[in-house]
C-alpha positions, 0 to 999 in steps of 0.5 A: 832243716835240722829235722830233715838232716836228722831224718837222713842220719836215722835213715843212713844209720838204718841202712847200715845196721840192716846189713850189720854195717860191717863187711861180711864175716870171712873167718875160716877157722883152722881148728873146728870142733877138735875131737868133736868138741864144739860148744864154742863153734858158734862164736868163732867168727865173733871172736875173730871180728872182736880181736880185729876191732879191739886190736889187743896187746895181751889176750888171756884165756882161763880154761882151754881144753882142746883149744877151739876158742883159744886157737881162734884168737891165735889164728886171728892174731897171726893172720892180721899181723897183730902185735899181741901176746896170747896166754892159755891158762889151764891145768889140763886135767878136766873138771866136773863139767868138762870131764876128767882126762889124761895127758893126751889133751895137753900133749895134743894142744901143746904140739898144735901150739908149737906147730903154728903159734909158738912165736907169741902164744904160751900155755900156762899149766897151772890153776887160775889162782896161781897164774894171777901173779904172772900178769900185771894189774890193768895189762889184759885187753881180752880175758876169756873165762871158761872154767868150772861153771858153778856160781861160786867158781865163776864168780871167784874167777871174775872178781879175781881177774877183773883187776888184771883187765885194762880200762876199756878191756873186754871180758868174755864169759861162756855158758851164760845160758845153761841152768841145768845141774849146778851151772851158775854162770847165768846167775853171775851174768845177771849180776854183771848186767846189773852192775856194768853198763856195757854188756852184750849177750849171745844166746846161741852155742850155750851163750856168750856174755861180753863185758866192757870194763869201764867206759872208754872211747869206742875204737871200732864200729863193732863196739858201737853195735855191741854196747851203744845200739838199740835192741833192734840193732843188737838183735841184727848183730846176733842174727848175723853171727848165728847165720855165719855159724850155720855157714861154718857148720855147713862148710866144715861140719857136713862130714860123714857120721859114725856112731861116735859122731862126725868124722872129718876127712883129711884135706890135702896138706899140699896144693899145686899152684900152676901158672899158664903164660899165654903162648903161641898155642894158647894156655898149654901144660908145656909152658906152664910152671908149678909150685907147691904150697901148704894148705891152710896157711899163707905162702908167697910163690915166685914164678919166672916168666920169660915172655909174658904175652899181653894178648891174653890174661895170665892164668893162675890155677890155685889148686884143683880142689874145692876151696876158699882161696884168699889172694894177697899181693901180686907183684911183678919185678924185673928179671933181676928182681931189682925193679918193681914193674907192676903190683896188685895189692890186697889193700887196694880197692880194685884188684887187677884180676878176675875169677874164672873157671870154677872160681867166683867172687862173692863180694864186689867190694873186695875180690880178694876172696874166691869161692872155688866150687869145682876142680878148675879154679882160675885167676885171670891176671891182665898183664900190662901191655908194655911189659917185657920179659923176663920178669918174676911174678910173686903171688901170696895165697892162702888156700883152704880146702873144703868139700864141694857140697859144703862150698856150694851150700856156703856160696848159695847162702852168702849170695842169698844174704847179699841179695837180701841186703841189696834189696833192702838197701835199694828200698832205703835208697829209693826212700832217701831219694824220695825224701830228698825230692820232697826236701827240694820241693819244700825248699822251692816253695819256701823260696817262692814264699820268701820272695812274695813276702819280700814284695809284700813288705816292699809294697807296705813300706811304699804305702806307709811312705805315701801315707806319711807324705799325704798326711804331712802335705798342705792339701791334707791340712786344709781339708782336715775340717771337711774330713771330720764333718764327713766322719760324723755324718757317716757315723749317723750323728747330728751336727750341732751348730 
């Protein structure tokens, strides 16, 4: 029985790891390949998942340049409402590997930081050594090292900043794979793997090393997969993020090209969200309401509905362009906004709306992410039948525009991956069902055998009792001499008188 339960645990673990055991990555970077510099682009989704899993209080990056990795950290902190401070340390003058540049890089990065993340993000324009005194020992939960890539420089950065990392903190080292010119991160990485028990490495996008400082209780299944899993599971993890990196490239990188590289289009900075109550003439422009919101950021819109009709769903059109639409809380208040009458929260397992028009959901477990592949996306909200107007509808949305071609490629690839995972899961479920049947049959056979043994035992006990009674009876004692004589005769011996 113990072995059977162990097999089931192994099979359950296998079923989990084949689909990576975590919800599919859904991170959409706001800053992707800035100025066509994208050496870190393949790791953006992993970095976001890592921050969500680690829940850090302090993130420090050494070497920021245009900020593709750093602003991914900041975007994740903002979107998940984490209580975390972020620091980028760089002199923004360039080096032998990144090239030398002028003030235009820092000016652009500083403006971007002020626009989106100035509440919790700080740019420290200094050398790495000069910035050391700004941080207490054991205070940094996530440290990313991406400065000069010679062996001597990166080893100095690693050993100097290691005491600043908290127990159980994570260190990321970029460019662990290149061995050309005087790149030496690979050499340091080999030394780190020999010294630290908790390491993981990605090989794509120039390579990324993940180091856990000291042993600490695992705070998330992601850390189990990264640091405590088999080689096969680790390879599944790498494959997962390589595939998602290709999704992002198809989604955000398939722009028209010139001799200087890809030229990103300018997505609309605003989008119209339109609400259609169902009226006497169905859905009509005359009874609709329109609100505008900025793209690429969360916003909460309020609509005043005088006569919400329960005869048909309330229709919400989140823009008119191909886009990702993330749906947060949907709330309906009384007309005075004093009483909450109905809600569909983003955290709930079942959402009270369906996608319509050119919008569709890809994940059955969470319908809060819509893929809009055309110009008529719809959210159809089932209005409670007893709801009487006037009421206020509030809905939180984040709309990220993308090209129609990219959206269709992304949707089709995600669907293929989901179908493959479902087939794999179905096969495992069938195997587990077969094992359960065999276990029940074995248990039934065991029970039958047990009953037979009990019956045999009872018969033996009864026979022993009868034998004992017979051996101690008067007739047994009287016939004793005769039984001895018969025994001698049967043995072929002659009886001497």
